[in-house]
N, C-alpha and C positions, 0 to 999 in steps of 0.2 A: 502494498499500501503504498501511497505516497505520501505520508504522514503531512508535509506542509499544504497539503491542498488535496487531500481526499476527495472525490467526484461521487455521486450518486444518481442512479437511473431511478426515477419511479414511474409505476405504470399503475392506473388505477381501475377497477374493474368496478362495473355497478350502478348505482344511485348516485345521487349530489347528495347525499349524506356521506355517500364515500369521499366524494371530490371536495367536502367540507374536511373531512376527517385529514386529507392528503395536504392543504393547508398547512394544517397544524404538523404535519410529519416536515414539512418544507421547513418552517420557520424554527422546529427543532434542529433540524439536522444543519441547518443555516448557522445557525448559535452554536454548533461546538465543530465551525471551521470547512464543513460539506459545502462543494459546489455543486451545481445541478447541470448534468452532460445528460444527451441524448444519443452518447453514442457508447455502447454498451460497451465496445474494446476498452475505454478509457474512461470506464466505472469501479472504484474499490466498491462499494455496495451498490447492489441492483434487487430494489424492494418492489413486493407487487402490495395493493392493495386491495383486497378481494370481495368479493358477491358471493352467494351461495343460495342465494333466491331461484336460480336455474340450472341445470345441469351444463348446459352450454359456456357460460362464466366458467365453470368448473374445468372441464377439457379444454378452452383455452389458457386457460391457466398452467393445465401440468402440461400442455405442446409449448409454453414459452419457455417453461423451466426446462425440461429436457432440450431445448435447442442449447442450452449455455453449456452442456458437458465439456465441448472443447474447450471455450474460453475459460470455463473453470479449473482444466487441465494447466492450461498457460499462465493464469494466474491464481496459485494455490492462497492467496492474501483475501481472495473475492468473497463478500459475506453475500449470502443470497437470502431475503425474507421474503416474511409472509406475513402481513395483517389483516386485519378487517373481518368480516363476518365466517369464512371459510377458515380462515385461522379459529377462530374462534370456538368453530363448531367442530373442528377436526383435532386439533390441539396437536398432542403429541403422536398422532396416526398421521398425520402430514410429514413430520420428520421419518418415520418409517416407509409411507408412501412413496416420497417425494427426496434420496438419498443426496441430494444434491443440495437442499436447504438446509443454511445452517442456525437461522432464528424465526420463531414464529409468538408471535403473539397478536392479544384481540383487542379491541376498541378502547376498552378500557384501560389498558398499558401502553398509549401512547406516548405519556409524559415520561414514562420509564425507558424510552428509547435509548438516553444517550447510555445509560445504565448497561442495559440488554446488550446495545453494540460491544461493549467492553467486554461481556462476558462472551458471544459467538465469535472474537477474535480467539478465543484458547478453546473453544468447541462448542458443540449444539445448545441451542440455548430455547427455552420457553418463557414465555411472559406468566403471569400470575392468573392470568384470566377471572380472576375476580370482580364484584361489579362495587368498585369503588365510585368516588363521586364523578358523574360521569362528564364533567363538564371541569373537572380540576384542573389548574395548569392553563386552562384556556383564556389568552385573551388577545387583545385586538393587536397588540406592538408584538406578539410570538406568532402570528402568524403571515406566508407569501402567498400574496394572491397572483395567480396566473394574470389577470387583467387589472389594473390598483383600481380600476375607479367603479368594480363590481366584487362583491361578498358574498359568498353563501354560508348561514348561519345557523348549525344546530341549535332549536329553541327547545326541542322536546327529544328524547332517545328514547327507545325501547319502544314496546307497543303491549296492549293488552285483549288486543281483540280477538288471537286465537282460531284466527281463520284456518280449514280443514286444511286448506292446501301450503299453508304457508309454515315456512320455518323460523323467519323472523322474531317472535316470542321469545324461542327456546334460546336463538342466539344472542340477542340484543338487549334481553331480560323487559322487565316490567318498563313502564312509563314514569320517566324522570325530567320533570319541566325544570328549565333553569330560571331561576327569580326575576321576576319584573326589573328590578333595581338593578340587578345586577345585567340585565340585556339593554338596559339604557345607555348605561354606563361604555358597553362594548360597543353598540352602536353608534354613539356620540363622539368614541374614539375614532373608530374607523372614517366617520365624516370627516373630521379633522384631520384623517390622514388623504384627503381627497376622494372618498367613496362617495359616491351617488345614488347607486342603484344595491340594494340588496335583496336575496332570495333567503326568505325563511323557509327551513324544514324541520322535517319530523316524519316517523313511519306515519302518524297521524297529527298534522298540527292542529286542528280542532279539539284534539284533545288535551292542548296545552292548557296548564294553571290547574287542571282537574286536583292534582295529586298534593296542591299545596296551597289548597283553599280558594281556588277564585273559579268563582263561578260560570263566566266568560270569559276565562282570561285570553284565549285568541284574541277575542274581540278588543278586548283592553290592551293588549300589547299593540294591536295596529293603529288604534288611536294615538298610542304614546310616541309610535316612529311618526305620528302626524306632524308631530310640533318638533321635531329633531331636525334643523338648522342644518343645512346640508345635502341629506337627503331627499332625492326627487324621485327615483318610483322603489315600489315595494312588492316585491313577486312573492307566492309562497306555494308550496307543493310539500307531501301531500295530503287531501282530504279525505276521510272516510266521508260518504253520502250518507250513511245514519248520522252522523256528530255534528254536521252543517245545515244548522238549522233558518229558518225563515227570517227570527230575528236579527240575527247574526249577520245575512245578505243585505238585509235593509240596512242596516248601522254601517256595515262596509261600504255599501253604496255612496255613502253620504264622505267620506275620504280620497281626496284629490290624488295622494301619493302610491294607491294599490292601483295597480295595473290591473287591466280587463282581462287577467288569464286565469281559467279556472280549468284546474285539474282534476277531474272527477272519476275515479275508479267506478265504472260499474261490473266490470268481471265478467258477467252474463248478463242477458236479456231475459231470462228462462226466472219462473220463480220458484220450480223445482232444484234446479242446479243455485240458484245464490241461497236457497237453505240448505243443500247439502253442505254448500262453502262456508256459512257459518256468520254471511256477509251481515246480518240485523236488519235487513231491508227489502222490501218487494221493489218490483219493477215499476209498479204505479206509484210508489214514495219516491221513487228515482225520477221519475217524469215529471214526477211533481218541483221537484228538487230544480231540476233543470229548467223548468217553466218561471220556478221564482226567480234564475239568475236573470235569465234573459228578459225578463219583466223589468227587474229593478237594476239593471245593466246594459243599457244598451252598448251594442258591439261587442258583447263578450266574446271570447273566443274561448272555444269549448275543447277540451282534450278528455282522453282516457284510457284507461288500461283492457283489455279480454282479453281473456282465457280460452282457449278451443279445446274441445274433445276432454273436458273434465271427467272422472269414471261417473257413468251414468249417464252421460249425455246423451239424447236421444235426436233421432233426425229434428221434431219438433221441437227441442229444447233448442236448437241450435237455428232453428230458425227462427222463433223469439229474437234471439240474438241479430241475427241479419234485419230483423224488421225493426229492432230497436235500435242499431246504426241508423237505417234510412229515416226513420222517424227524429230523431236528436238531430242529425248532420253533423257530428263532427269535423270540426276543420283538421284535427289530427288525433291515431290512437297508435298506440304500443301494444303489437299484437302477438300472442304468443301461441302454442299449444302447450296444454298442460305437460308440467316435467316433475314426475315422482320425486318427493323430496324424502326420504328415510328420516323417522320420528314426528311425520305428521298423520293428522287422522288419514287423510285422504291418501296414502299410502297404502291403507290396510282397508282400503273398498276391493270390493271384489270385481266391479264392473268396469275395469281399465282398458280402453281402446287401444287397438292396436295405433302404432308408428304413421301406418296408413291413412287410416282414417281419420288423426288427429291432424296430420300434416294438411290432406284433402279438402278440409273445414277449414285451416287457416289459411289456404291458398285462396278460397272462393272470398273468405272475410275481407282480407287483402288488397282481391281484386273491387269488391263493393265500395270500400273504404277509399280507396286510392281515386274511385271514380267521385266521390262526395270530395275529395278534398280538393281537387282540381275543381270540380266545379264551384265551389265557395273562394278558391284561389281566384279566381275569374271573375267574378263580382266587385274585386277590390281594384279592379285595372283603370286606370285615371283619377284614382281617389289621392289623396295628400297624408303624406304620416309623418309624424314627429318619430325618430329614430336614436338610439343611442347607439354611437359607431364602435362596433367591437372588435374590428380586426381587419388587416387587409385579407382579401379574398384569396382563399389558396389556389384556385385556376387561372387567376391573372393578377398580377402585383399591382395593376395599376386601377384597379378595381377594390372597394371595400364592402366590407358586410355589416351591418347594423341590423337592430331586434326593433319591433315596433312594442310598445303598452301591450299590445294585445301578443308579445311573444314571437311572430311573424320575424323569420330573416328578409332579410332583403340584401340583395347586392346592386352596387352602382359604382360609377366610375366617380373617383375622386382623391385627394391627397391623404398621405398616411399621417399628416399633423391633423386631420380629424378625429383618429382614434380617441376614444373616452370623450368624446364633445357629442353634444345633440344637436340634430340636423332636419332638415325637413326636403322629403323625396314624395316623388308624384311613381308612382306605380304603374311600371308599362308592359312586364309583361309577367304570367302567372304559370307555375307549375303546383305540384299537388303539393308542396308546404312553403316553399321558397319563392320569393319573390323578386324581380329587376326593377330598376327603378332610375331616375334620373333626378339628382340634386339640383333642388330648387336654391337659388341666391345663393350660386358657389362663393364661398371664401365668406360667408353670413353663415355662424351657428345659429340653431334655435335657441 
């Protein structure tokens, strides 16, 4: 290892909560002298922040680690580490299954990383995997942001819903909310650093505050952020439909900083499957929630998560899902076929569908949703929107990419000096989800 300037390569799998944890990992590594690299060959530490929600993420991780075998042979001092949910779920089993791995630790072990790295330099090392304070040591000045104007903030960790298909409650533990006063200081500090957009994260953000005695904690938090100078846009995910009340929608609709972007996972359009999933709401309740969002928040963009091929899903159940998708007309959807997770109730269900059945249904769902997404996107042609400019476009460095309040990505010709600023564009072209536009009043920021 180059002791004067050790380098790390960090790869993040899974949800935005993992991305927020990676902000903390980068900050900790920077504090002990590490510099980040994207080159495996020059890395002294290769760290994977993992997900265990779907089997595909685990397979990707295994493939990536196995590909490092020659690199490990060339560099005997290289430390390969695995953190996150898969690490928490498998623990010591990971070291046995993947001999190249030197370090395994869970989400609540993040603050112990400097000590764990010292131990890993002398032999294979495990974190403690215990449920310590979920936010211990997490401060605004202790994170490294990939975009200095935008931050992701975990406001609540864990989950107590125990949906029958989901491993998260067993891995992340029960709900723990970050105190309101602590979040106020944290977000104020971020604003002082130049952050103008924050995304509030949790397995279920609507549950925020229940464990610390706040009856309408999430709405209170949004109202508190409304008063923090410097913060311009606020996003949040993920919302559990069961806990998103009409009263909270009406209060949120009054807040100018909260963006019109709502991710409401439905998972299935069939009451039969929703009951098997233990989701805690019916199709009718979900549609009523969607109607309330659209009635109170004009221009709201709706996205969702859907699982195809859940155990016991009949043709009619799948047809109900397709009908719901056509009724709601989501701007976008994260669509998957059911992935068996050992330790969950659904894994024990007898009516498991074949891979071919699950894949066929997913292909049909994607076909239906892609058409809707394209039709909804085309409605935006000719409209003018304010964007937060996020980066240069990957395919054309003379173009920039920004995001509307409703979460739509728009690429447009522009100078890199605009990155981090708010601009106005007119939409000229539409694809399924992303849009193309032209900058209005070049040189003038919104």
